[in-house]
N, CA, C and O of each residue as an XYZ file, in Angstrom:
376
protein
N      10.361      0.459    -18.350
C      10.897      1.285    -19.420
C      12.281      1.781    -19.020
O      12.451      2.315    -17.924
N      13.248      1.615    -19.874
C      14.616      2.017    -19.636
C      15.197      1.417    -18.368
O      16.097      2.000    -17.764
N      14.691      0.252    -17.953
C      15.234     -0.414    -16.811
C      14.774      0.065    -15.460
O      15.274     -0.417    -14.444
N      13.836      1.000    -15.404
C      13.321      1.460    -14.127
C      12.039      0.708    -13.749
O      11.180      0.460    -14.595
N      11.929      0.357    -12.490
C      10.714     -0.314    -11.983
C       9.697      0.747    -11.677
O      10.037      1.925    -11.567
N       8.425      0.340    -11.535
C       7.359      1.262    -11.184
C       7.626      1.993     -9.886
O       7.348      3.188     -9.785
N       8.172      1.285     -8.865
C       8.444      1.935     -7.596
C       9.516      3.005     -7.735
O       9.453      4.034     -7.063
N      10.514      2.773     -8.610
C      11.546      3.789     -8.863
C      10.944      4.987     -9.587
O      11.273      6.130     -9.273
N      10.085      4.740    -10.532
C       9.410      5.864    -11.224
C       8.550      6.660    -10.260
O       8.510      7.888    -10.336
N       7.868      5.986     -9.365
C       7.043      6.664     -8.372
C       7.907      7.511     -7.463
O       7.530      8.637     -7.137
N       9.056      7.003     -7.043
C       9.968      7.775     -6.188
C      10.441      8.999     -6.925
O      10.442     10.093     -6.360
N      10.844      8.849     -8.177
C      11.323     10.009     -8.954
C      10.214     11.035     -9.125
O      10.442     12.230     -8.935
N       9.020     10.587     -9.481
C       7.929     11.549     -9.742
C       7.507     12.271     -8.476
O       6.888     13.333     -8.547
N       7.835     11.702     -7.300
C       7.489     12.359     -6.033
C       8.542     13.390     -5.630
O       8.348     14.145     -4.676
N       9.665     13.417     -6.367
C      10.747     14.353     -6.045
C      11.758     13.787     -5.048
O      12.684     14.491     -4.646
N      11.599     12.553     -4.652
C      12.574     11.879     -3.748
C      13.464     10.984     -4.585
O      13.059     10.476     -5.630
N      14.666     10.802     -4.115
C      15.583      9.946     -4.836
C      16.187      8.884     -3.924
O      17.340      8.483     -4.084
N      15.386      8.446     -2.973
C      15.780      7.395     -2.016
C      16.078      6.115     -2.767
O      15.352      5.731     -3.684
N      17.177      5.445     -2.358
C      17.475      4.178     -2.944
C      18.294      4.225     -4.218
O      18.720      3.183     -4.715
N      18.524      5.414     -4.757
C      19.322      5.538     -5.949
C      20.797      5.703     -5.558
O      21.095      6.241     -4.492
N      21.700      5.253     -6.395
C      23.124      5.477     -6.167
C      23.382      6.975     -6.116
O      22.682      7.735     -6.785
N      24.373      7.425     -5.337
C      24.628      8.871     -5.195
C      24.810      9.592     -6.520
O      24.329     10.715     -6.670
N      25.487      8.987     -7.483
C      25.656      9.676     -8.785
C      24.358      9.786     -9.539
O      24.131     10.778    -10.231
N      23.473      8.767     -9.422
C      22.182      8.825    -10.098
C      21.300      9.875     -9.435
O      20.601     10.620    -10.123
N      21.325      9.943     -8.098
C      20.538     10.945     -7.389
C      20.980     12.335     -7.762
O      20.141     13.220     -7.929
N      22.291     12.560     -7.901
C      22.803     13.860     -8.288
C      22.317     14.210     -9.695
O      21.921     15.350     -9.936
N      22.338     13.276    -10.605
C      21.853     13.506    -11.983
C      20.355     13.829    -11.960
O      19.916     14.709    -12.701
N      19.576     13.157    -11.147
C      18.154     13.437    -11.069
C      17.906     14.846    -10.525
O      17.011     15.548    -10.994
N      18.703     15.254     -9.534
C      18.574     16.625     -9.020
C      18.982     17.650    -10.089
O      18.385     18.723    -10.181
N      20.014     17.314    -10.906
C      20.405     18.203    -11.978
C      19.267     18.329    -13.007
O      18.963     19.430    -13.465
N      18.646     17.205    -13.364
C      17.553     17.244    -14.327
C      16.402     18.098    -13.803
O      15.805     18.858    -14.566
N      16.087     17.990    -12.539
C      15.070     18.824    -11.930
C      15.423     20.313    -11.986
O      14.592     21.163    -12.306
N      16.684     20.589    -11.664
C      17.156     22.003    -11.683
C      17.101     22.568    -13.102
O      16.767     23.738    -13.288
N      17.422     21.761    -14.086
C      17.416     22.247    -15.454
C      16.001     22.413    -16.013
O      15.798     23.146    -16.981
N      15.027     21.737    -15.408
C      13.644     21.867    -15.841
C      12.948     23.058    -15.225
O      11.857     23.425    -15.660
N      13.560     23.681    -14.206
C      12.968     24.860    -13.581
C      13.118     26.061    -14.478
O      13.937     26.057    -15.397
N      12.332     27.094    -14.221
C      12.456     28.363    -14.901
C      12.678     29.454    -13.872
O      11.775     29.736    -13.084
N      13.844     30.077    -13.847
C      15.003     29.833    -14.701
C      15.764     28.605    -14.230
O      15.729     28.239    -13.055
N      16.463     27.971    -15.188
C      17.271     26.816    -14.893
C      18.518     27.266    -14.143
O      19.180     28.218    -14.556
N      18.842     26.595    -13.049
C      20.001     26.960    -12.286
C      20.513     25.760    -11.494
O      19.781     25.158    -10.708
N      21.761     25.431    -11.712
C      22.424     24.387    -10.945
C      23.273     25.063     -9.906
O      24.179     25.822    -10.251
N      23.008     24.810     -8.630
C      23.741     25.479     -7.552
C      25.186     25.039     -7.566
O      25.537     24.010     -8.144
N      26.029     25.844     -6.912
C      27.444     25.481     -6.768
C      27.597     24.154     -6.013
O      28.465     23.342     -6.335
N      26.729     23.944     -4.991
C      26.801     22.719     -4.231
C      26.474     21.509     -5.067
O      27.153     20.486     -4.983
N      25.421     21.621     -5.889
C      25.063     20.478     -6.756
C      26.142     20.258     -7.811
O      26.481     19.118     -8.130
N      26.677     21.342     -8.346
C      27.759     21.185     -9.365
C      28.976     20.462     -8.745
O      29.557     19.570     -9.364
N      29.344     20.854     -7.538
C      30.466     20.201     -6.874
C      30.163     18.732     -6.664
O      31.049     17.897     -6.844
N      28.940     18.390     -6.288
C      28.567     16.987     -6.109
C      28.639     16.253     -7.445
O      29.143     15.132     -7.508
N      28.145     16.867     -8.501
C      28.198     16.243     -9.813
C      29.642     15.999    -10.247
O      29.963     14.946    -10.798
N      30.507     16.980     -9.994
C      31.919     16.856    -10.378
C      32.643     15.765     -9.594
O      33.658     15.241    -10.053
N      32.121     15.415     -8.398
C      32.735     14.331     -7.646
C      32.446     12.961     -8.287
O      33.118     11.971     -7.998
N      31.441     12.930     -9.155
C      31.058     11.670     -9.816
C      31.382     11.632    -11.300
O      31.586     10.555    -11.860
N      31.434     12.798    -11.947
C      31.540     12.847    -13.388
C      32.625     13.834    -13.839
O      32.898     14.834    -13.176
N      33.218     13.525    -14.965
C      34.214     14.433    -15.552
C      33.487     15.625    -16.203
O      32.276     15.577    -16.418
N      34.214     16.656    -16.500
C      33.657     17.834    -17.185
C      33.023     17.429    -18.526
O      31.943     17.902    -18.881
N      33.706     16.555    -19.255
C      33.184     16.086    -20.549
C      31.887     15.334    -20.388
O      30.959     15.518    -21.175
N      31.809     14.475    -19.364
C      30.547     13.744    -19.109
C      29.435     14.692    -18.751
O      28.310     14.524    -19.221
N      29.716     15.692    -17.927
C      28.680     16.647    -17.560
C      28.179     17.470    -18.727
O      26.994     17.798    -18.795
N      29.071     17.810    -19.649
C      28.656     18.532    -20.851
C      27.659     17.692    -21.628
O      26.618     18.196    -22.051
N      27.966     16.420    -21.818
C      27.045     15.539    -22.524
C      25.743     15.326    -21.793
O      24.673     15.364    -22.400
N      25.821     15.100    -20.491
C      24.603     14.898    -19.683
C      23.726     16.147    -19.703
O      22.506     16.042    -19.838
N      24.324     17.314    -19.573
C      23.570     18.561    -19.602
C      22.933     18.757    -20.980
O      21.788     19.200    -21.061
N      23.638     18.441    -22.056
C      23.105     18.569    -23.379
C      21.881     17.667    -23.580
O      20.877     18.086    -24.156
N      21.982     16.423    -23.098
C      20.839     15.498    -23.209
C      19.659     15.999    -22.386
O      18.522     15.974    -22.857
N      19.914     16.448    -21.172
C      18.839     16.968    -20.310
C      18.192     18.199    -20.972
O      16.969     18.341    -20.965
N      19.022     19.083    -21.542
C      18.497     20.251    -22.218
C      17.670     19.895    -23.433
O      16.634     20.514    -23.674
N      18.099     18.920    -24.200
C      17.329     18.484    -25.369
C      16.001     17.930    -24.952
O      14.976     18.271    -25.542
N      15.991     17.064    -23.926
C      14.723     16.486    -23.476
C      13.784     17.531    -22.929
O      12.572     17.438    -23.125
N      14.326     18.540    -22.236
C      13.491     19.647    -21.751
C      12.883     20.421    -22.902
O      11.703     20.767    -22.863
N      13.676     20.696    -23.926
C      13.175     21.406    -25.109
C      12.108     20.568    -25.808
O      11.084     21.106    -26.228
N      12.326     19.280    -25.938
C      11.383     18.418    -26.592
C      10.048     18.363    -25.831
O       8.970     18.395    -26.425
N      10.155     18.279    -24.512
C       8.923     18.260    -23.714
C       8.155     19.559    -23.832
O       6.926     19.540    -23.892
N       8.850     20.694    -23.867
C       8.182     21.988    -23.999
C       7.554     22.132    -25.359
O       6.462     22.685    -25.487
N       8.257     21.620    -26.418
C       7.684     21.682    -27.762
C       6.467     20.820    -27.855
O       5.523     21.182    -28.558
N       6.437     19.680    -27.172
C       5.246     18.828    -27.187
C       4.027     19.572    -26.660
O       2.911     19.311    -27.110
N       4.208     20.472    -25.740
C       3.086     21.236    -25.187
C       2.478     22.173    -26.202
O       1.276     22.440    -26.172
N       3.305     22.672    -27.099
C       2.798     23.563    -28.149
C       1.751     22.844    -29.006
O       0.746     23.427    -29.413
N       2.020     21.559    -29.266
C       1.170     20.783    -30.152
C       0.222     19.834    -29.367
O      -0.444     18.981    -29.954
N       0.185     20.007    -28.046
C      -0.674     19.243    -27.152
C      -0.430     17.734    -27.348
O      -1.370     16.942    -27.413
N       0.845     17.364    -27.438
C       1.212     15.956    -27.570
C       1.064     15.331    -26.193
O       1.700     15.761    -25.231
N       0.222     14.316    -26.110
C      -0.015     13.657    -24.812
C       0.888     12.464    -24.623
O       1.783     12.201    -25.426
N       0.642     11.762    -23.572
C       1.423     10.568    -23.225
C       1.131      9.461    -24.218
O       0.038      9.359    -24.775
N       2.144      8.636    -24.421
C       1.955      7.439    -25.258
C       1.424      6.275    -24.428
O       1.199      5.190    -24.964
N       1.220      6.487    -23.120
C       0.641      5.477    -22.262
C       1.623      4.431    -21.791
O       1.210      3.467    -21.145
N       2.919      4.574    -22.088
C       3.902      3.558    -21.679
C       4.227      3.664    -20.191
O       4.700      2.692    -19.603
N       3.993      4.790    -19.583
C       4.379      4.990    -18.186
C       3.137      5.153    -17.339
O       2.514      6.215    -17.341
N       2.769      4.098    -16.608
C       1.552      4.140    -15.807
C       1.638      5.146    -14.665
O       0.604      5.660    -14.239
N       2.820      5.444    -14.158
C       2.996      6.384    -13.062
C       2.517      7.766    -13.459
O       1.809      8.427    -12.699
N       2.905      8.207    -14.658
C       2.517      9.552    -15.117
C       1.033      9.632    -15.410
O       0.436     10.695    -15.240
N       0.410      8.527    -15.850
C      -1.034      8.550    -16.081
C      -1.769      8.767    -14.764
O      -2.726      9.540    -14.716
N      -1.341      8.101    -13.697
C      -1.964      8.251    -12.417
C      -1.782      9.666    -11.888
O      -2.681     10.214    -11.250
N      -0.622     10.256    -12.150
C      -0.309     11.603    -11.669
C      -1.162     12.646    -12.376
O      -1.508     13.662    -11.774
N      -1.510     12.417    -13.645
C      -2.311     13.353    -14.414
C      -3.763     13.405    -13.985
O      -4.443     14.399    -14.239
N      -4.260     12.343    -13.331
C      -5.665     12.300    -12.937
C      -5.888     12.880    -11.570
O      -7.022     12.917    -11.092
């Protein structure tokens, strides 16, 4: 799904970003930070992100991450479950 292999999905779901390009790993850490309550991107992570992305790119990436976070939280209100497309998440739920 979206070009990720099962082993890459397993790595992401474990909280490790081994084997990913530095800019992708920074984005994954940003997504994790934005999913926390409260959401907070450290100065160090922001500096790392800025070394890979322009301010305009980060605005768009943060907007997409924020939208997905909101969508995931809204799904919980209505108990929307998995569509079964991602086998990694099914194993994690059991």
